[in-house]
C-alpha positions, -999 to 999 in steps of 0.1 A, spaced: -524 -734 -374 -522 -694 -360 -488 -684 -350 -502 -677 -317 -514 -703 -310 -485 -726 -327 -464 -705 -293 -487 -715 -269 -489 -755 -277 -450 -758 -279 -448 -738 -246 -475 -767 -233 -457 -795 -248 -424 -787 -240 -431 -776 -209 -452 -811 -204 -420 -830 -217 -392 -809 -188 -420 -808 -160 -421 -781 -140 -386 -777 -125 -382 -755 -156 -399 -727 -165 -407 -715 -200 -422 -679 -208 -423 -671 -249 -415 -634 -251 -411 -612 -286 -375 -598 -286 -361 -574 -308 -329 -582 -328 -308 -566 -353 -327 -538 -383 -361 -538 -363 -366 -579 -366 -387 -592 -339 -386 -628 -331 -406 -647 -307 -383 -667 -283 -390 -699 -261 -374 -689 -230 -362 -717 -202 -355 -710 -171 -337 -738 -147 -351 -729 -110 -315 -732 -99 -302 -711 -123 -300 -672 -129 -292 -677 -168 -317 -681 -196 -320 -698 -227 -339 -686 -253 -348 -706 -288 -362 -687 -315 -395 -706 -330 -399 -686 -367 -382 -710 -383 -400 -741 -361 -433 -725 -373 -423 -723 -411 -413 -761 -412 -450 -769 -392 -465 -745 -417 -446 -771 -447 -456 -802 -434 -433 -813 -410 -458 -834 -382 -456 -803 -348 -444 -833 -329 -411 -834 -344 -406 -803 -341 -407 -803 -307 -390 -829 -300 -361 -810 -321 -371 -782 -299 -363 -800 -265 -326 -816 -285 -321 -788 -291 -320 -773 -254 -306 -800 -243 -273 -799 -260 -270 -760 -254 -285 -756 -218 -263 -735 -197 -240 -754 -176 -253 -759 -140 -222 -742 -132 -220 -707 -147 -223 -684 -123 -231 -645 -136 -218 -633 -101 -188 -613 -118 -215 -594 -140 -219 -568 -112 -184 -560 -107 -168 -542 -139 -143 -548 -136 -144 -582 -139 -166 -578 -169 -140 -555 -188 -117 -582 -199 -146 -593 -216 -158 -567 -236 -162 -565 -272 -184 -544 -299 -204 -550 -329 -214 -523 -356 -244 -523 -367 -272 -496 -386 -283 -468 -371 -312 -461 -388 -325 -494 -385 -320 -501 -353 -329 -468 -336 -356 -486 -312 -329 -507 -303 -306 -481 -294 -330 -466 -269 -318 -486 -244 -284 -489 -251 -249 -470 -247 -237 -466 -282 -219 -440 -307 -225 -430 -343 -200 -440 -366 -206 -431 -406 -238 -441 -406 -233 -474 -385 -235 -474 -346 -215 -489 -320 -229 -508 -296 -216 -531 -267 -209 -567 -252 -193 -592 -230 -180 -622 -248 -176 -652 -233 -167 -682 -242 -171 -723 -244 -165 -753 -261 -196 -764 -261 -211 -731 -272 -188 -717 -294 -191 -679 -287 -219 -659 -269 -223 -624 -256 -241 -606 -239 -254 -571 -255 -246 -546 -232 -277 -523 -220 -282 -487 -201 -290 -504 -167 -258 -526 -168 -233 -493 -172 -258 -475 -141 -249 -508 -125 -214 -504 -128 -212 -464 -128 -193 -466 -157 -192 -440 -190 -197 -448 -233 -166 -433 -235 -150 -457 -210 -163 -485 -225 -157 -476 -259 -115 -475 -245 -117 -507 -229 -134 -520 -258 -109 -512 -281 -82 -521 -263 -97 -557 -258 -108 -564 -295 -76 -575 -308 -69 -600 -280 -107 -607 -276 -115 -612 -310 -84 -614 -332 -90 -600 -369 -88 -624 -398 -77 -610 -432 -72 -635 -461 -82 -636 -493 -116 -645 -512 -107 -671 -526 -89 -682 -493 -124 -674 -474 -141 -689 -499 -125 -724 -502 -126 -729 -460 -164 -718 -461 -176 -742 -491 -148 -769 -474 -164 -765 -441 -200 -766 -458 -192 -800 -480 -175 -814 -447 -208 -807 -423 -232 -822 -444 -210 -854 -452 -221 -882 -430 -192 -894 -404 -169 -918 -422 -147 -946 -410 -120 -937 -395 -98 -959 -418 -112 -940 -449 -109 -902 -429 -74 -896 -453 -92 -903 -481 -129 -884 -475 -103 -857 -465 -84 -860 -498 -121 -857 -515 -134 -827 -499 -103 -808 -508 -104 -818 -546 -140 -807 -542 -140 -770 -527 -106 -765 -554 -131 -771 -581 -159 -752 -567 -135 -723 -562 -112 -723 -588 -86 -732 -570 -56 -737 -567 -47 -702 -583 -10 -689 -594 -1 -662 -574 -15 -636 -586 -3 -599 -572 -32 -586 -588 -62 -604 -568 -84 -572 -558 -106 -588 -532 -100 -595 -497 -123 -604 -465 -117 -588 -428 -132 -601 -399 -123 -619 -369 -112 -656 -363 -147 -665 -352 -164 -648 -378 -187 -638 -354 -198 -603 -364 -164 -592 -373 -171 -564 -396 -163 -543 -362 -128 -556 -369 -127 -524 -393 -124 -499 -355 -92 -525 -343 -62 -496 -344 -42 -491 -371 -58 -523 -389 -68 -506 -424 -36 -485 -426 -16 -519 -420 -39 -543 -446 -37 -509 -468 3 -509 -465 14 -542 -476 -17 -539 -506 1 -506 -517 -31 -486 -521 -63 -471 -508 -93 -495 -510 -131 -494 -509 -150 -512 -480 -178 -537 -490 -205 -541 -461 -209 -580 -464 -229 -585 -433 -224 -578 -397 -200 -605 -400 -174 -594 -419 -163 -567 -449 -149 -573 -485 -117 -547 -489 -116 -543 -527 -82 -523 -538 -88 -493 -559 -71 -495 -590 -90 -462 -600 -116 -475 -631 -143 -487 -605 -176 -470 -611 -198 -459 -577 -231 -461 -593 -222 -499 -600 -207 -502 -565 -237 -490 -548 -258 -514 -571 -237 -544 -563 -244 -540 -529 -282 -532 -527 -287 -563 -550 -264 -585 -528 -284 -573 -498 -315 -579 -511 -311 -610 -522 -283 -630 -504 -280 -616 -467 -306 -622 -439 -327 -589 -426 -314 -592 -391 -275 -595 -405 -276 -568 -426 -253 -538 -420 -255 -513 -445 -261 -507 -483 -233 -479 -482 -200 -482 -500 -174 -471 -477 -133 -461 -489 -99 -463 -469 -76 -438 -470 -37 -446 -465 -26 -406 -467 -60 -398 -442 -60 -431 -424 -96 -424 -423 -128 -443 -436 -158 -425 -451 -185 -430 -473 -183 -433 -511 
């Protein structure tokens, strides 16, 4: 089945399941780095908030043999599990004073997002761009955000400069920074991945299950290790690990960690969600570092999450980031 026919058939099937109280449309959505995804947009009659489920991945599964009925069942389940609360009121979004405490920003690549940036208030930062969003936390859906576009600041009669200053003031509170060694970070990531894949266990077995998870994760990352002052790689992100690369913009953060490490460092753009800090020992090879970043981006980072192919350098003396 061709993709366009698949989209229409999914829309009709989901519409038949939910009935006429739910208005469904299919639309192409421009995402980060020029990635365009086809989304099924859900809009309830009594709600002003729409939900979008992207269908590209579902089409790949269908093309690989997943039954169409199972695809539709899963889409309906995803919507029901994540649909907006009925009492969610977005009236506050008309008032900048109420939006201001929820403001945050993201870092995205400048050249790869020229089309997207045409409609967004932004500023250039090295080879990246700072864009703005409104953060909304929910126990059910976690960390969600609304990307701020030009029509919003026109409504608020706010300037980009005001948006930037208010955002920088907010960020440490809204999305607190997280700084950890690479070993600690990988331990947490691997342990969570194992835990998510394991079936639920009876309560009486929970202690044994947790001990097993720790043991497996320790083996996978070579943990535990003796504290080593030569440990050189660190992860900088935010507590939600959501567009955490913007943590490098937090006032004084890079200087604080450079002082604690006692050296300058290189910054690798791991993804839009985090950066890697590598202490400068004076023996790093620029060409090798660029090759490493390029290889990782090509093989391990989804196109939509790619931040940059550059390597950056932070100097304690100047307090500035530069492109290496």
